[in-house]
Residue frames relative to the residue before (quaternion, step in Angstrom):
aa qw qx qy qz dx dy dz
M 1.0000 0.0000 0.0000 0.0000 0.00 0.00 0.00
S 0.1736 -0.7931 0.5722 0.1161 3.59 -0.63 0.94
D 0.5272 -0.6209 0.4768 0.3306 3.54 -1.45 0.15
D 0.2303 0.8044 -0.5108 0.1976 3.48 1.19 0.42
L 0.6728 0.4881 -0.3028 0.4662 3.56 0.78 -1.04
V 0.6030 0.5548 -0.3486 0.4550 3.66 0.90 -0.83
K 0.6809 0.4978 -0.2676 0.4658 3.53 0.81 -1.28
R 0.6871 0.4606 -0.2998 0.4753 3.75 0.78 -0.91
L 0.6258 0.5067 -0.3643 0.4680 3.58 0.91 -0.69
T 0.6584 0.5164 -0.3198 0.4445 3.67 0.83 -0.98
I 0.6617 0.4937 -0.3064 0.4738 3.62 0.89 -0.96
K 0.6986 0.4575 -0.3178 0.4491 3.55 0.73 -0.94
A 0.6233 0.5271 -0.3603 0.4516 3.73 0.99 -0.48
G 0.6251 0.5420 -0.3006 0.4745 3.49 1.13 -0.85
V 0.6901 0.4935 -0.2973 0.4380 3.52 0.91 -0.89
M 0.6255 0.5161 -0.2952 0.5052 3.51 1.18 -0.84
E 0.6547 0.5231 -0.3278 0.4362 3.65 0.84 -0.80
M 0.6829 0.4793 -0.2712 0.4799 3.53 1.16 -0.69
G 0.4906 -0.7150 0.3762 0.3265 3.53 1.38 -0.06
E 0.3916 0.7229 -0.4718 0.3184 3.46 1.35 0.42
K 0.5137 -0.6115 0.4948 0.3426 3.66 -1.17 0.52
I 0.1672 -0.7631 0.6214 0.0592 3.40 -1.20 0.89
A 0.5968 -0.5368 0.4173 0.4261 3.68 -1.09 0.32
W 0.5401 -0.6309 0.4391 0.3428 3.52 -0.99 1.04
G 0.8102 0.2714 -0.1913 0.4829 3.62 -1.00 0.86
S 0.5637 0.6296 -0.4166 0.3351 3.64 1.10 -0.44
D 0.6501 0.5060 -0.3252 0.4643 3.63 1.11 -0.69
T 0.6598 0.4631 -0.3334 0.4888 3.67 0.92 -0.63
S 0.6158 0.5257 -0.3733 0.4530 3.64 0.94 -0.74
L 0.6845 0.4940 -0.2743 0.4607 3.68 0.90 -0.71
M 0.6080 0.5330 -0.3241 0.4911 3.50 1.28 -0.59
H 0.6562 0.5016 -0.3084 0.4719 3.48 0.99 -0.86
E 0.6464 0.5228 -0.3225 0.4526 3.58 0.99 -0.74
A 0.6313 0.5394 -0.2582 0.4939 3.51 1.19 -0.81
A 0.6405 0.5173 -0.3135 0.4732 3.58 1.00 -0.78
D 0.6520 0.4878 -0.2990 0.4976 3.59 1.08 -0.94
R 0.6691 0.4873 -0.3400 0.4463 3.66 0.81 -0.60
I 0.5991 0.5666 -0.3051 0.4764 3.46 1.19 -0.72
E 0.6739 0.4920 -0.2846 0.4720 3.56 0.95 -0.88
E 0.6133 0.5471 -0.3019 0.4831 3.49 1.10 -0.86
L 0.7270 0.4271 -0.2868 0.4548 3.64 0.82 -0.92
E 0.6204 0.5579 -0.3260 0.4446 3.54 1.18 -0.60
A 0.5996 0.5405 -0.3385 0.4836 3.55 1.29 -0.63
K 0.6660 0.5040 -0.2990 0.4615 3.51 0.92 -1.10
L 0.6477 0.5132 -0.3252 0.4598 3.64 0.94 -0.82
A 0.6492 0.5056 -0.3190 0.4703 3.53 0.89 -0.76
K 0.5969 0.5571 -0.3099 0.4871 3.52 1.11 -0.74
A 0.6910 0.5051 -0.2569 0.4488 3.51 0.85 -1.05
V 0.6359 0.5241 -0.2946 0.4838 3.54 1.06 -0.95
E 0.6608 0.5320 -0.3015 0.4351 3.56 1.00 -0.93
A 0.6263 0.5537 -0.2756 0.4745 3.42 1.20 -0.90
L 0.7177 0.4737 -0.2595 0.4395 3.52 0.87 -0.90
E 0.5984 0.5044 -0.3755 0.4965 3.49 1.29 -0.45
K 0.6668 0.5043 -0.3256 0.4417 3.59 0.98 -0.66
I 0.6044 0.5511 -0.3429 0.4619 3.54 1.25 -0.67
A 0.6445 0.5441 -0.3051 0.4422 3.57 1.12 -0.77
Q 0.7423 0.3738 -0.2106 0.5147 3.53 1.27 -0.54
H 0.8168 0.2516 -0.1069 0.5081 3.63 1.08 -0.55
D 0.8154 -0.2361 0.2488 0.4664 3.43 -1.34 -0.73
I 0.3496 -0.7830 0.4763 0.1945 3.55 -0.18 1.28
Q 0.6603 0.5272 -0.3167 0.4310 3.63 0.68 -0.93
Y 0.6802 0.5102 -0.2984 0.4335 3.55 0.69 -1.07
W 0.7285 0.4559 -0.2259 0.4587 3.61 0.77 -0.93
A 0.6429 0.5221 -0.3018 0.4722 3.48 1.14 -0.77
I 0.6721 0.5095 -0.2699 0.4646 3.59 0.97 -0.92
N 0.7103 0.4585 -0.2577 0.4679 3.56 0.95 -0.91
T 0.6322 0.5116 -0.3038 0.4964 3.61 1.05 -0.72
L 0.6683 0.4848 -0.3347 0.4542 3.50 0.87 -0.75
A 0.6191 0.5358 -0.3270 0.4720 3.57 1.00 -0.69
E 0.6690 0.5032 -0.2973 0.4592 3.52 0.91 -0.91
L 0.6966 0.4851 -0.2790 0.4489 3.62 0.85 -0.92
K 0.6678 0.4646 -0.2579 0.5213 3.57 1.30 -0.53
G 0.5271 -0.6751 0.3916 0.3363 3.63 1.35 0.00
E 0.5259 0.6722 -0.3874 0.3487 3.45 1.27 0.09
K 0.7421 0.3163 -0.2435 0.5384 3.65 1.15 0.11
């Protein structure tokens, strides 16, 4: 995952703050992309929290290996 979205959001916010005109819909398109990324990261975070809770209760190595593989998209 790159920080390209963060960079584009920062640039777009700066342009808007300066009152410059932007292409119609480019702001909402970027917002939708950011919302999708936030949802993806929230799901991954929830998965990581769930795994850590299981790690605290059960076999650490099993949950750590499987969760890491899922988060990397290898499973």
